[in-house]
N, C-alpha and C positions, 0 to 999 in steps of 0.2 A: 542634445547629443548630436554630434556631427555624423552624418552617414558616410563612412569611408568606403573605399573601393571594396574592401573585404566584406563589409556589411552588405553592400549591394549584391555582391556575388552570392553571399549566404542567402539573402532574401530570394534571389532568382532560383537558387537551388531548391529551397523549401517550396516555392511555388510550383516548380516542375514536379517535385515529389507528390505534392497534394493532387495535382492534375492526374498523375499516374494512378494514385490510390482511388480517386473518385471514378476515373474511367473504368478501371478494373471492376469495381463494385457495380457500376452502371451496366456494364456488359453482362455481369452475372445476375443482374436483376435484384440486387440486394437493396432492401429498403433503408431509409435513414442514412444514406451514404454521405450526405452533406455534413453530417455530424463530425466527420473527420476534419473537414475544412474548418469548421467552427472551433474544434478542439485545438488544432494547430495554431490558428489565428489568436485564440485566447491565450494559449501558452506563450506565444511570441510576445504579446503585449505584457503579460504578467512577468515574464523573465526580464524584459527590458526595464520595467518599473522596479522590480526587486533588485536588479543590478545597481540601479541608481541609489535606492534606499540603503542597501547593505553597505555601500561604500562609507556611510557615516554611522552605521549601526553596529558593525561587527565587533568593535572593541568595547562596547558598552553593554554590560551584562543585563541591565534592566531592559534595554531595547531588544536584546536577544531573547529574553524571556517572553516579551510581548510578541515578538515575531513567531516564536515557537507556539505560543498559545493560539495565535491566529491560524497558523498552519494546521494545528490539531483540530480546531473548530471546523474549518473548511473540510478537512479529511473526514471527520465524523459525520457531518451533514451529507457529504457526497456519498459515502458508503451506505448510509441509511436509506437514501433515496434509491440507490441501486438495489437494495434488498427489498424494500417496500415500506414506504414512510408511515410511521405512526410514532406517537410520543413514547410508547413503551419500547419499541425497537430502537429509537434514538437513544434512550437512556441505557439500554443494554449495550449497544454498539459503543457509545461513549465510555461507559464504565469498563468494557472489555479492552478497548484500545488504551485507555488511561492506565489500566493495571499492567498491561504488557509493556508499554513504553516507559513508564516510570520505574518499573522493576529492572528493566534492562539498562536504562541509563544509570540507575543507582549502582548496579554491579560494575558497569564499564568504568565509571569514574571513581568509585570507592576502592576498587581493586588496583587502580592505577594503570589499567590496560590502555587507556587513552588519557592524556593530560587534561585535567579539568580547566578549561579556559573558554572564553566566550566564543571564539571562532570554532573550536572543536565541538562545543555544545550545539552550536547552530548547525554545523555540518552533519554530525552524526545524528542529531535530533531530527533534522529534516528527513534524512534517509530512513530512519526507523519509523517515523510517522507515515511516510509514503508506503513503506512495506506493510505496516499494520493496516493501513487503509485498504490495500489490495487484498490482503488475507481476510479481513473482515467482510469485504464484499463477496469474495468467493465462498466463504463459509456460509454466509446468510443465504445467498442465492442457491448454492448447491443443496442446502438443507431444505429449502422450499421445494425445489425440483424433486429431490428424493422422497419427500413426504407425499407429493402427488403421485409419483411413480409406484410407491410401495404402500399406498394407503390401505389396500386390502390386508397386507401383513400387519399393519398397525391395528386395524379393526379386529383382526384375529387375536392378537395379544390382549387387547382390551376385553374381548369377549371371554377370554380365559381368566379374567380377573386381575390382569396386570395394571399397574398404575400408568398414567400417561408418560412418566419418565422412563419406566421400564419398557414400555411399548416402543418408545422412540430412541432408546439408547444406542442401538446399532446404527440407526440412521444418523444420529449425531456424530458417532465415531467415524462413520464413512465420510461425512461432510468435512470433518476436521482433516482427515487424511487428504482429501481432494484439494482443500484450500491450501495445503502446505506443499503441494507438488511443484508449483513454479519456483518457490524459494529453494526447495530441496534440489531441484535440477540445476538451478543457477549456481548453488554452492558446490555441488558435485563436479560441475564442468568448468568451474573457474580456473583459468590458466590453460585449459585445453580447448574450450570452445569460445569463451569470452574473456575479455580483459575489462573488468568492471570499471565504471567511471571514477570511483573514488581512488582506485589504484592508479589509473592513467593520469588523473588530475594531480595526484600527489607527485608523481614523477615529473610532469610538466612544470610543477611548482618548484622543482629543485630538490625534492626529497630523494634519498637513495632508494633504489629498487627494494632493498631489504626492509627499510622502514615503511615504504609504501605497502609492501606485502603484509607486514605486521598489522598496519592500520586496516587493510582491507579484510583480513581474516577476522579481526575483531568485529568489524561492521557486519560481515556475513553471519557470524555467530549471533550477533545481537538481533539481526533481522529474523533469524530462525527462532530464537527464544521469544521475541515479542510476538511473532506470528503464532507460535504454539499457544501462548497464553491467550491471545486475542481470540483465535479460532475456537479454542476449547470453551472459553467463557460464553461466547456467542452461541455456539451450537448447544451446549448443555443448558443454557438459559432459555433459548427460544424453542427448542424441540418439543418439550412437553406441552407447550401452549399453541402449537401450530394446528391448523385445520386444513382440510383438503383443498379449499379454495384459495389458500394463501399464495401470493406471487402473481 
């Protein structure tokens, strides 16, 4: 790939932004500050590679399915590591994300809300997988934190004869609500605070603003639905088995 003037300018801009982020965190004394640099560098390389790969993949449904499977696997592994790695948690996170993503994609394409084609499957599939990953991570981590913070409450319920599920039910519900806050706020403020990438990208691609808006609202609803299913399954599955030392 030839490095054009635009690419060089973009790389310089990204480098300056990384320096700003690391400098601010260094001044604040925040640990693990270089993880930002590693994340941006890794994202840059991965986007460059995927851009080349997708140029020959996007029209072939078999390769699109393989690409989505790879995305899903990486997302599930990443989320589980953020929660606290174990085979049990990996299976719960994987199952929860799969349930949310497949249900939502089925509704989106079977209702005709979005045309079933390779390019749309890849586009909306990737967005929903990313959203489900973030929600899964938030649900799992918030659940572990809330369990630690409210352990005396759990012990009290258990002492009264409640089952582990009954004793942790409110904590699970709290974790689900917390996990959905970013998606809820993004959806509520769309058009007022933010112009989502799918909307802007569709317009830049020549789609009318009306059609771009229609596509974006379907995407937002899909993210919310997948997130709700994912967070609920994770919290309700993991809560009864958590112990104070988890996380």
